[in-house]
GULUMTOR-623475 format. One line per 5 residues: their letters; for each residue x, y, z of C-alpha. Coordinates in steps of 0.2 Angstrom, whole numbers, plus 5000, padded with zeros to 4 digits. Each point is the difference from the previous one (the first is absolute). Example, Ala and Ser with C-alpha at 12.3 -4.5 7.8 and 13.67 -1.06 7.14 Angstrom:
# GULUMTOR-623475
AS) 5062:4978:5039 ~ 5006:5017:4997 .
//
This chain:
# GULUMTOR-623475
XXXXX) 4929:5443:4500 ~ 5000:5002:5019 ~ 5009:4985:5002 ~ 5015:5004:4988 ~ 5001:5017:5009 .
XXXXX) 5001:4990:5015 ~ 5013:4989:4994 ~ 5011:5014:4993 ~ 4999:5010:5016 ~ 5004:4985:5010 .
XXXXX) 5016:4997:4988 ~ 5005:5018:5003 ~ 4999:5000:5018 ~ 5011:4984:5001 ~ 5013:5008:4989 .
XXXXX) 4999:5016:5010 ~ 5003:4989:5017 ~ 5015:4991:4992 ~ 5008:5017:4993 ~ 4998:5008:5018 .
XXXXX) 5008:4984:5008 ~ 5015:5001:4988 ~ 5015:5010:5009 ~ 5007:5013:4988 ~ 5019:5005:5004 .
XXXXX) 5004:5018:5001 ~ 5003:5011:4985 ~ 5018:5002:5006 ~ 5003:4982:5000 ~ 4992:4997:4982 .
XXXXX) 5011:5014:4993 ~ 5016:4993:5008 ~ 4996:4982:4992 ~ 4998:5008:4984 ~ 5017:5009:5001 .
XXXXX) 5008:4984:5005 ~ 4993:4992:4985 ~ 5005:5014:4987 ~ 5019:4998:5009 ~ 5000:4982:4997 .
XXXXX) 4995:5003:4982 ~ 5012:5012:4997 ~ 5015:4989:5007 ~ 4995:4987:4989 ~ 5000:5011:4986 .
XXXXX) 5017:5008:5003 ~ 5007:4983:5004 ~ 4995:4994:4982 ~ 5007:5016:4993 ~ 5017:4998:5008 .
XXXXX) 5002:4982:4995 ~ 4997:5004:4983 ~ 5013:5014:4999 ~ 5013:4992:5011 ~ 4998:4984:4991 .
XXXXX) 5016:5003:4989 ~ 5010:5005:5017 ~ 4994:4985:5009 ~ 5006:4988:4986 ~ 5017:5010:4999 .
XXXXX) 5003:4998:5019 ~ 4995:4981:5000 ~ 5013:4998:4985 ~ 5014:5011:5010 ~ 4996:4989:5017 .
XXXXX) 5002:4983:4990 ~ 5016:5007:4990 ~ 5007:5006:5017 ~ 4997:4982:5009 ~ 5008:4993:4985 .
XXXXX) 5015:5011:5002 ~ 5001:4997:5018 ~ 5000:4981:4997 ~ 5014:5002:4987 ~ 5009:5014:5010 .
XXXXX) 5015:4988:5006 ~ 5004:4992:4984 ~ 4998:5018:4990 ~ 5012:5008:5012 ~ 5013:4987:4999 .
XXXXX) 4999:5000:4981 ~ 5001:5020:4999 ~ 5015:5000:5013 ~ 5009:4988:4987 ~ 4996:5011:4986 .
XXXXX) 5001:5018:5004 ~ 5011:5001:5014 ~ 5008:5017:4997 ~ 4995:5018:4992 ~ 5014:5010:4993 .
XXXXX) 4999:5018:5000 ~ 5014:5011:4990 ~ 5000:5018:5005 ~ 5014:5013:4994 ~ 5013:4996:5013 .
XXXXX) 4993:4984:5008 ~ 4993:4982:4997 ~ 4988:4994:5013 ~ 4995:4981:5001 ~ 4984:4997:5010 .
XXXXX) 5001:4982:5005 ~ 4989:4987:5008 ~ 5011:4987:5008 ~ 4992:4983:4995 ~ 5002:4985:5011 .
XXXXX) 5014:4988:4997 ~ 5001:4979:5003 ~ 5017:4999:5005 ~ 5009:4989:5012 ~ 5010:5009:5012 .
XXXXX) 5007:4986:5010 ~ 5017:5002:4993 ~ 5005:5011:4985 ~ 5018:4993:5000 ~ 4995:4983:4997 .
XXXXX) 5006:4992:4983 ~ 5009:5017:4996 ~ 5018:5001:4995 ~ 5005:5016:5008 ~ 5019:5001:5000 .
XXXXX) 5001:5018:5007 ~ 4997:4999:5020 ~ 4994:5019:4999 ~ 4985:4995:4990 ~ 4997:4985:5011 .
XXXXX) 5000:5011:5016 ~ 4987:5012:4991 ~ 4990:4986:4996 ~ 4998:4994:5018 ~ 4997:5017:5005 .
XXXXX) 4984:5003:4990 ~ 4983:4992:4997 ~ 4999:5000:4981 ~ 5010:4989:4987 ~ 5014:5012:4993 .
XXXXX) 5002:4999:4981 ~ 5018:4998:4995 ~ 5008:5005:4982 ~ 5007:4987:4990 ~ 5007:5012:4988 .
XXXXX) 5012:5015:5005 ~ 5008:5011:4987 ~ 5018:4996:4997 ~ 5012:5009:5013 ~ 4987:5003:5013 .
XXXXX) 5001:4990:5018 ~ 4989:5000:5015 ~ 5006:5015:5012 ~ 4987:5000:5014 ~ 4983:4992:5005 .
XXXXX) 4990:5012:5012 ~ 4984:4994:5009 ~ 4987:5010:5007 ~ 4988:4990:5011 ~ 4994:5010:5015 .
XXXXX) 4983:4996:4993 ~ 4995:4981:4995 ~ 4987:5006:4987 ~ 5012:5012:4991 ~ 5017:4994:4999 .
XXXXX) 5013:5007:4988 ~ 5015:4991:4993 ~ 5013:5009:4989 ~ 5015:4992:4989 ~ 5013:5014:4995 .
XXXXX) 5012:4995:4985 ~ 5015:5009:4995 ~ 5011:4999:4986 ~ 5018:5008:5002 ~ 5006:4995:4983 .
XXXXX) 5008:5014:4989 ~ 4998:5012:5015 ~ 4981:5003:4994 ~ 4994:4997:5019 ~ 4983:4995:4992 .
XXXXX) 4987:4992:5012 ~ 4983:4993:5000 ~ 4987:4993:5015 ~ 4986:4988:5001 ~ 4987:5004:5012 .
XXXXX) 4986:4990:5007 ~ 4987:5004:5010 ~ 4986:4991:5008 ~ 4983:5007:5005 ~ 4986:4993:5011 .
XXXXX) 4985:4990:4992 ~ 4984:5009:4994 ~ 5010:5018:5003 ~ 4996:5014:4990 ~ 5017:5006:4994 .
XXXXX) 5004:5017:4991 ~ 5019:4999:4992 ~ 5007:5016:4995 ~ 5015:5002:4987 ~ 5008:5016:4997 .
XXXXX) 5000:5003:4982 ~ 5007:5019:5000 ~ 5017:4995:4991 ~ 4994:4986:4989 ~ 5000:5004:4982 .
XXXXX) 4992:4983:4994 ~ 4986:4990:5008 ~ 4994:4983:4993 ~ 4987:4987:5006 ~ 5002:4984:4994 .
XXXXX) 4993:4981:5005 ~ 5009:4984:5000 ~ 4994:4984:5008 ~ 4984:5008:5006 ~ 5011:5013:5010 .
XXXXX) 4998:5019:4997 ~ 5016:5009:5000 ~ 5005:5018:5001 ~ 5017:5006:4992 ~ 5006:5017:5003 .
XXXXX) 5016:5007:4992 ~ 5009:5014:5009 ~ 5010:5015:4994 ~ 5018:4996:5005 ~ 5018:4998:4992 .
XXXXX) 4999:4983:5000 ~ 4984:4988:4996 ~ 4990:5000:5016 ~ 4984:4990:5000 ~ 4986:4995:5014 .
XXXXX) 4988:4985:4998 ~ 4986:4998:5011 ~ 4986:4986:5001 ~ 4991:4990:5013 ~ 4996:4982:5001 .
XXXXX) 4986:4993:5014 ~ 5005:5009:5015 ~ 5017:5005:4996 ~ 5007:5017:4992 ~ 5015:4999:4989 .
XXXXX) 5013:5014:4994 ~ 5016:4998:4991 ~ 5008:5017:4997 ~ 5018:5007:4996 ~ 5013:5002:4986 .
XXXXX) 4997:4985:4989 ~ 4993:4998:4983 ~ 4982:4999:4996 ~ 5003:4983:4993 ~ 5009:4994:5016 .
XXXXX) 4988:5007:5012 ~ 4986:4990:4991 ~ 5010:4984:5000 ~ 5004:5001:5019 ~ 4981:5002:5003 .
XXXX) 4995:4984:4989 ~ 5015:4991:5008 ~ 4992:5001:5019 ~ 4996:4983:5006 .
//
């Protein structure tokens, strides 16, 4: 028994010595370590919770990013297609028609607009030389009307205007009409206002892919105005002629 007690005592002494040799950190350091471990565990728990809650949003954002990338890739072709199809917006108010237009690009050779054209009237030839777009000339003119004057406004190269004035002095009626053609800068945003205060009828119709606006004004004679655009050119025909004649003139422009 005495030997066993001596062995136990010897083991206890060794253990006590070993424990005495172990350096124990201060309690403040131990508590700080415990708090750091608690913070780490809380962050992990919160991260898992946020991922669970925000998973639908993350998926949606990823889808939006993918879609945006596709749209950026297709931007040029889509914009080009849209410009050809949706070129103008028409808003009709009580006394005004406003046409909001995005001018499209035009692939056209501007070297010589007179080449290959049989233009008999030198006034039209001189007008064509003075501007930077191809003039459209009417192949149909109502009986009795002759070209009286050709006016050119070309102060600004990107916005030039040519007006043909036709007069009819038969039977002392003194009727007239004009054809106006105006260019606009490519890619410009244009707003065109048409006064309809005295118009008693407004028509919108389409022919050969071109949208026309036709107005009939209150007057002792038939008085019409026809408006449309093609590429970067704005056209208008107005005067004391019949509805059929004004449409025939427009369709004959070449």
